[in-house]
NUMIRO-638786 format. One line per field, with one value per residue (C-alpha): residue number from 1; residue in one letter; x, y, z. Coordinates in Angstrom, 1 decimal, always signed. Layout:
# residues N
pos = c(NUM ...) $
code = c(A ...) $
c1 = c(X ...) $
c2 = c(Y ...) $
c3 = c(Z ...) $
# end
This chain:
# residues 407
pos = c(1 2 3 4 5 6 7 8 9 10 11 12 13 14 15 16 17 18 19 20 21 22 23 24 25 26 27 28 29 30 31 32 33 34 35 36 37 38 39 40 41 42 43 44 45 46 47 48 49 50 51 52 53 54 55 56 57 58 59 60 61 62 63 64 65 66 67 68 69 70 71 72 73 74 75 76 77 78 79 80 81 82 83 84 85 86 87 88 89 90 91 92 93 94 95 96 97 98 99 100 101 102 103 104 105 106 107 108 109 110 111 112 113 114 115 116 117 118 119 120 121 122 123 124 125 126 127 128 129 130 131 132 133 134 135 136 137 138 139 140 141 142 143 144 145 146 147 148 149 150 151 152 153 154 155 156 157 158 159 160 161 162 163 164 165 166 167 168 169 170 171 172 173 174 175 176 177 178 179 180 181 182 183 184 185 186 187 188 189 190 191 192 193 194 195 196 197 198 199 200 201 202 203 204 205 206 207 208 209 210 211 212 213 214 215 216 217 218 219 220 221 222 223 224 225 226 227 228 229 230 231 232 233 234 235 236 237 238 239 240 241 242 243 244 245 246 247 248 249 250 251 252 253 254 255 256 257 258 259 260 261 262 263 264 265 266 267 268 269 270 271 272 273 274 275 276 277 278 279 280 281 282 283 284 285 286 287 288 289 290 291 292 293 294 295 296 297 298 299 300 301 302 303 304 305 306 307 308 309 310 311 312 313 314 315 316 317 318 319 320 321 322 323 324 325 326 327 328 329 330 331 332 333 334 335 336 337 338 339 340 341 342 343 344 345 346 347 348 349 350 351 352 353 354 355 356 357 358 359 360 361 362 363 364 365 366 367 368 369 370 371 372 373 374 375 376 377 378 379 380 381 382 383 384 385 386 387 388 389 390 391 392 393 394 395 396 397 398 399 400 401 402 403 404 405 406 407) $
code = c(M Y Y P R A I E Q A L R E A S E Q F P V L L L T G P R Q V G K T T V L K H L C R G D R R Y V T L D D P L L R S L A N D D P A L F L Q R F P P P L L L D E V Q Y A P G L F P Y I K M A V D E A Q R P G A F W M T G S Q H F H M M A N V N E S L A G R V A V V Q L L G F S G R E R H Q R G L G V P P F L P T G E Q I A E R M T S A G P C G V D A A Y E D I W L G S F P A L I A G P V R D R D L F Y G S Y V Q T Y L E R D V R A L V Q V A D E Q A F V R F L G A C A A R T A Q L L N L S D L A R D V D I S V P T A R Q W L S I L V S T G Q V H L L Q P Y H S N V T K R L V K T P K L H F L D T G L C A Y L T R W S S P Q T L A A G A M N G A I L E T Y A L A E I L R S W W F R G R Q P E L Y F Y R D R D G R E I D F L F V H D G T L Y P V E V K R G A T P R R G W T R S F A V L D R F R G A R G E R A V L C L C R E A V P F D Q M N Q A V P I G L L) $
c1 = c(+5.3 +7.2 +8.0 +10.9 +9.8 +11.6 +10.7 +12.8 +16.1 +14.2 +12.6 +16.0 +17.7 +14.9 +14.9 +18.7 +18.1 +14.8 +13.5 +10.0 +9.2 +5.7 +4.6 +1.2 -0.9 -4.2 -5.4 -3.9 -1.0 +1.6 +2.6 +2.8 +4.3 +7.3 +8.0 +7.9 +10.1 +12.6 +12.7 +13.0 +11.7 +14.0 +11.1 +7.9 +4.7 +1.5 -1.6 -4.4 -6.8 -6.9 -9.7 -8.3 -4.9 -6.6 -8.7 -5.4 -3.7 -6.5 -7.3 -3.8 -1.1 +1.6 +0.8 +0.7 +4.3 +5.4 +3.9 +5.3 +8.7 +10.7 +11.9 +8.2 +6.4 +3.0 +0.3 -2.8 -1.6 -4.4 -6.8 -4.8 -4.0 -3.5 -0.2 +1.7 +2.6 +3.8 +5.9 +7.3 +8.3 +9.7 +12.0 +13.1 +14.2 +15.8 +17.4 +17.7 +16.9 +14.5 +12.7 +9.3 +7.9 +4.2 +1.8 -1.4 -4.2 -5.9 -3.5 -5.3 -6.5 -3.4 -1.0 -2.5 -1.8 +1.9 +2.6 +1.5 +3.2 +6.1 +7.4 +11.2 +11.1 +9.2 +10.0 +6.8 +7.2 +4.0 +3.4 +1.1 +0.5 +3.0 +4.7 +5.2 +8.8 +7.8 +5.1 +7.5 +10.6 +12.8 +15.4 +14.1 +17.2 +16.6 +16.3 +13.0 +11.8 +12.6 +12.4 +16.2 +18.2 +20.3 +17.5 +15.5 +18.7 +19.1 +15.5 +15.2 +17.7 +15.1 +11.8 +8.8 +6.1 +5.3 +2.5 -1.1 -2.2 +0.3 -0.2 -4.0 -3.8 -1.6 -4.1 -7.2 -5.8 -4.5 -1.6 -2.8 -0.5 -3.2 -4.1 -0.5 +1.5 -1.2 -3.8 -6.7 -7.8 -11.2 -10.6 -14.2 -14.7 -11.6 -12.5 -16.1 -14.8 -12.3 -14.8 -17.1 -14.1 -13.1 -16.5 -16.7 -13.4 -11.9 -15.0 -17.1 -13.9 -13.6 -17.1 -20.7 -22.1 -25.8 -26.1 -23.5 -24.9 -24.6 -20.9 -20.3 -21.9 -19.6 -16.7 -17.9 -18.4 -14.8 -13.5 -15.2 -13.5 -10.0 -7.4 -10.1 -10.3 -12.0 -15.6 -17.3 -20.6 -20.9 -20.0 -22.4 -25.2 -24.5 -24.7 -27.5 -25.5 -24.7 -21.3 -20.1 -20.8 -18.9 -15.9 -16.0 -16.3 -13.4 -11.2 -11.7 -10.5 -7.5 -6.7 -7.1 -4.9 -7.4 -7.3 -4.5 -5.3 -2.5 -2.2 -2.0 +1.3 +1.2 +3.4 +3.2 +4.0 +0.5 -3.0 -4.7 -3.6 -6.4 -6.3 -8.3 -6.7 -6.9 -8.5 -6.5 -7.2 -4.1 -5.1 -6.2 -7.7 -10.0 -10.8 -11.6 -13.8 -15.8 -16.5 -17.6 -14.9 -15.3 -11.9 -8.6 -9.7 -12.9 -10.9 -8.3 -11.0 -13.3 -14.0 -11.7 -8.7 -6.5 -7.5 -6.8 -3.4 -2.7 -3.6 -1.5 +1.5 +1.0 +0.7 +3.8 +5.7 +4.5 +5.6 +9.1 +9.4 +7.6 +9.3 +12.5 +11.1 +10.9 +8.4 +8.3 +7.4 +5.0 +2.1 +0.1 -0.1 -3.4 -4.3 -7.6 -6.8 -7.0 -3.3 -2.2 +0.8 +0.0 +2.8 +5.4 +8.2 +10.0 +13.5 +16.3 +14.7 +14.3 +10.9 +10.7 +7.3 +5.9 +2.9 +1.0 -0.4 -2.2 -0.6 +2.1 +3.5 +5.4 +4.4 +6.3 +3.0 +2.7 +5.6 +3.6 +2.2 +5.8 +6.1 +3.9 +6.8 +8.7 +6.7 +8.2 +11.6 +14.2 +15.7 +13.8 +15.0 +14.5 +10.8 +9.3 +6.1 +5.1 +3.3 +2.8 +5.8 +8.3 +11.6 +12.6 +12.3 +14.2 +12.5 +15.4 +18.1 +15.5 +12.4 +11.8 +8.9 +9.5 +7.6 +5.4 +6.8 +10.0 +8.4) $
c2 = c(+17.5 +15.9 +12.2 +11.1 +8.8 +5.7 +6.7 +9.9 +8.2 +6.6 +10.0 +11.7 +8.9 +9.0 +12.9 +12.7 +10.4 +11.4 +14.8 +14.1 +12.5 +11.3 +10.4 +8.4 +7.1 +7.4 +10.8 +12.1 +9.8 +12.6 +12.9 +16.6 +16.9 +14.6 +16.5 +19.8 +18.6 +17.4 +20.5 +22.9 +25.8 +25.3 +24.9 +26.6 +24.8 +24.9 +22.9 +22.1 +22.0 +25.5 +25.9 +29.1 +27.4 +24.1 +26.0 +27.7 +24.3 +22.8 +25.7 +26.9 +24.5 +26.4 +29.5 +27.8 +26.5 +29.8 +31.3 +28.3 +27.2 +24.4 +23.5 +22.9 +20.9 +20.3 +18.9 +16.9 +16.6 +14.3 +17.2 +18.6 +15.7 +18.1 +19.3 +16.1 +16.7 +20.2 +18.9 +16.5 +19.2 +21.2 +18.4 +17.3 +20.9 +21.5 +18.1 +18.4 +15.8 +16.7 +19.5 +18.4 +16.9 +15.8 +14.2 +12.4 +10.3 +8.7 +6.1 +4.3 +7.2 +9.3 +6.6 +6.1 +9.8 +9.6 +6.4 +8.0 +11.3 +10.8 +7.3 +7.1 +10.4 +9.9 +7.9 +6.5 +5.9 +4.9 +6.1 +4.8 +5.8 +5.4 +2.1 +0.6 +1.8 +5.3 +5.5 +4.4 +6.2 +3.3 +1.7 +3.3 +2.3 -1.6 -3.2 -4.3 -7.5 -11.0 -13.8 -14.6 -15.1 -12.2 -9.8 -11.0 -10.5 -7.0 -6.1 -7.4 -4.8 -2.1 -4.1 -2.2 -3.3 -7.0 -7.8 -8.5 -5.2 -2.9 -4.8 -4.3 -0.8 +0.0 -2.0 -0.4 +3.2 +2.8 +4.5 +8.1 +10.7 +12.9 +10.3 +9.5 +12.8 +15.3 +17.1 +14.7 +12.6 +11.6 +8.5 +7.7 +11.4 +11.3 +8.1 +9.2 +12.5 +10.4 +8.2 +11.1 +13.1 +10.0 +9.6 +13.3 +13.7 +10.4 +8.2 +10.9 +11.8 +8.2 +6.9 +8.2 +6.2 +6.7 +5.3 +6.5 +4.5 +1.5 +2.3 +2.8 -0.6 -2.0 -0.6 -2.2 -5.6 -5.5 -4.7 -7.5 -9.8 -8.6 -11.6 -13.6 -14.9 -12.5 -13.6 -10.8 -12.6 -12.8 -9.1 -8.1 -10.2 -8.7 -5.2 -5.7 -4.6 -6.4 -8.3 -5.8 -3.0 -4.8 -5.4 -1.6 -0.6 -2.8 -1.3 +2.1 +0.8 -0.8 +2.3 +4.7 +2.9 +1.5 -2.2 -4.5 -7.7 -10.2 -12.7 -16.5 -18.3 -20.2 -23.2 -25.6 -28.4 -28.6 -27.8 -27.8 -24.3 -21.6 -18.9 -16.2 -13.3 -12.3 -8.9 -7.0 -3.4 -1.3 +0.7 -1.5 +1.3 +2.2 -1.6 -1.7 +1.4 +0.1 -3.1 -1.3 -2.4 +0.1 -0.6 -2.3 -4.9 -5.8 -6.1 -8.4 -10.6 -10.6 -13.0 -10.6 -10.8 -13.2 -11.8 -8.3 -9.3 -10.8 -7.7 -5.7 -7.8 -7.6 -3.8 -3.6 -5.9 -3.7 -0.6 -2.1 -2.5 +0.5 +2.9 +1.6 +2.3 -1.4 -3.9 -7.4 -10.6 -11.5 -14.1 -16.4 -20.1 -22.1 -25.3 -27.0 -29.5 -26.4 -26.2 -22.5 -20.4 -16.6 -15.1 -16.4 -14.4 -15.3 -13.5 -14.4 -17.7 -18.6 -19.4 -17.7 -18.6 -16.6 -17.5 -15.1 -16.5 -14.7 -16.7 -15.6 -19.0 -20.4 -23.9 -26.1 -27.0 -23.6 -24.6 -27.7 -25.7 -25.0 -28.7 -28.1 -26.4 -29.7 -30.4 -27.4 -27.2 -24.7 -23.3 -22.9 -20.4 -19.7 -19.7 -17.5 -17.3 -13.8 -14.0 -12.0 -13.5 -11.1 -12.7 -14.8 -18.3 -20.8 -24.2 -25.4 -24.2 -23.1 -22.2 -19.6 -17.7 -13.9 -11.0 -9.3 -6.0 -6.5 -5.7) $
c3 = c(+13.8 +10.8 +11.1 +8.8 +6.1 +4.8 +1.2 +1.4 +0.0 -2.8 -3.8 -3.8 -5.9 -8.3 -8.7 -9.5 -12.5 -14.0 -15.0 -13.7 -10.3 -9.7 -6.1 -6.0 -3.3 -1.5 +0.0 +3.2 +3.4 +3.4 -0.3 -0.4 +3.2 +2.2 -0.9 +0.7 +3.5 +0.8 -1.4 +1.6 -0.2 -3.4 -5.7 -6.4 -5.0 -6.9 -6.1 -8.6 -5.9 -6.5 -9.0 -10.7 -11.3 -12.4 -14.9 -16.3 -16.5 -18.5 -20.7 -21.5 -20.3 -22.3 -20.3 -17.1 -17.5 -18.5 -15.3 -13.2 -14.7 -13.2 -10.5 -9.6 -7.1 -8.6 -6.3 -7.4 -11.0 -11.9 -12.3 -15.3 -17.6 -20.5 -18.8 -19.6 -23.0 -22.3 -19.4 -21.9 -24.2 -21.3 -19.9 -23.4 -23.9 -20.6 -20.2 -16.4 -13.8 -11.0 -13.0 -11.9 -8.8 -9.0 -6.7 -7.7 -5.9 -8.8 -10.0 -12.9 -15.1 -14.2 -15.1 -18.4 -19.3 -17.8 -19.8 -23.0 -22.5 -20.2 -20.9 -20.1 -18.3 -15.1 -11.9 -10.4 -6.5 -4.4 -0.9 +1.8 +5.3 +8.1 +8.3 +12.0 +11.7 +10.8 +13.4 +16.2 +14.7 +14.6 +12.0 +8.8 +6.9 +6.7 +3.3 +1.8 +3.9 +3.0 +5.7 +5.7 +9.0 +8.3 +7.7 +10.8 +12.9 +11.6 +11.9 +15.5 +16.8 +16.0 +16.2 +17.6 +20.0 +19.5 +22.1 +21.2 +22.8 +21.1 +17.7 +17.6 +18.9 +15.8 +13.6 +14.9 +14.7 +11.2 +9.4 +8.3 +9.4 +10.7 +13.4 +14.4 +14.0 +13.4 +15.5 +15.0 +18.1 +17.1 +14.9 +14.1 +13.0 +10.8 +9.0 +8.5 +7.0 +4.9 +3.4 +2.5 +0.9 -0.9 -2.5 -3.4 -4.8 -6.2 -6.8 -8.5 -10.7 -12.0 -12.4 -12.0 -8.8 -8.9 -5.4 -3.0 -0.1 -2.2 -2.7 +0.9 +1.6 -1.1 +0.7 +4.0 +2.2 +0.9 +4.3 +5.9 +3.3 +3.7 +3.5 +1.7 -1.9 -4.1 -5.0 -7.0 -7.2 -3.4 -3.2 -5.7 -4.0 -0.6 -1.9 -4.3 -7.4 -10.5 -10.9 -13.6 -11.3 -8.5 -10.8 -11.8 -8.3 -7.1 -9.9 -8.3 -4.9 -6.5 -8.6 -5.7 -3.4 -1.0 -1.8 -2.9 -4.9 -4.0 -6.8 -6.4 -7.2 -10.4 -11.4 -14.3 -11.9 -10.7 -12.1 -8.8 -7.6 -6.9 -9.5 -7.7 -6.0 -2.4 -1.4 +1.2 +2.5 +2.5 +5.8 +8.6 +10.6 +7.5 +7.4 +11.2 +10.9 +7.9 +9.9 +13.0 +15.5 +18.4 +20.1 +19.7 +22.4 +20.6 +17.4 +18.9 +20.4 +17.4 +14.5 +12.2 +14.4 +12.3 +8.9 +9.9 +11.3 +8.0 +6.3 +8.5 +7.8 +4.0 +4.1 +6.2 +3.6 +0.8 +2.3 +3.1 -0.8 -2.2 +0.1 -1.3 -4.8 -5.6 -6.3 -4.8 -6.5 -3.9 -4.0 -1.9 -2.4 -2.2 -3.8 -4.2 -1.4 +1.2 +1.6 +1.9 +2.5 +3.4 +1.4 -1.0 -2.3 -5.4 -5.2 -7.6 -8.3 -4.8 -2.9 +0.5 +2.3 +5.2 +7.3 +9.7 +13.1 +15.8 +18.6 +21.0 +21.8 +18.9 +17.7 +15.3 +13.6 +12.2 +9.6 +8.4 +5.3 +4.1 +3.0 +0.0 -1.6 -1.9 -5.1 -7.0 -8.8 -8.0 -4.8 -1.5 +1.0 +4.6 +6.0 +8.7 +10.7 +11.7 +15.1 +18.4 +20.2 +21.7 +20.5 +17.4 +18.2 +15.7 +15.0 +13.0 +10.6 +7.9 +10.0 +12.7 +14.3 +14.4 +15.9 +13.7 +15.1 +13.2 +10.0) $
# end
């Protein structure tokens, strides 16, 4: 069954403006499926997972493009980096938008080749697994999330399940289409196979990992630290690897779309701000699997319940922007006095803070941390606390508690 994706409009618009469209993201998030759905058989489909076609693309890229001319949907393009200069020549000659649609799973190395060969000719759009709105098929046309009263009112008309049970069921299951819209019913079997495939296909292609079990332990150690400040020394010590190795392995997780590093907000007003990023997993189901939570109920009652809810909120916020082809200017705030704001948008010169709380009964004290923004110059916009309440509850004209299901 095909579930409509919020990213479809951004893909159409990009294809109308650029000769090359590149859809990136982790494995098995539906990149090929959404592009096949959009092209509806109007272009040739070629996958470089096929070893014969991959060999042809690497050994004789000119002949490959003669055999498979545009309009072309080219899957797993990272396996043939030598194609990019020939695609550049083809699009410069044809001068036609939408000639090549491509997918790729290894973002960092692939983007180095793309930026070198296709600068100014390629639109790069990033896909993740299903958002909550895609999962529940509701209100896909809302704009990227900002905590304004107008946006919150619009989103509330199509908000999804907001209670603790429904929220943690979604968090525990994760966002992969195979688990939500596909035939897979055994979550643990899926994630176990996913980790093994990830090791064999993406990790080995990027770096030589001598001890794969150590890398799996590193994955688990990162998952246990989701929504925490990044501490490479602690990670390295727990997995018994060197700090440079931990740094290299973390870069793999980031480049393959498994982890997002949320940067801290900086300002010249104070020198007491923390400068270390926060680590977040982009799929909460994989995070829960790696940290061995056996059910949504145990996860909701466990020690990670607040951290993984914050991670879920961040992933949903990023999807709301990335699926529109846009990048948010999004940070977290923390100073050395322990004052913290989970998310801080900077939009059109205005600061919009957002907190995430696990409670279902809104409390005015939840907004106390927003007062730290008074030290900064510039405009300060409306503030929101994402929580497990079922209805939006305004505290005052600038602050309100809102259900996390409206994301």
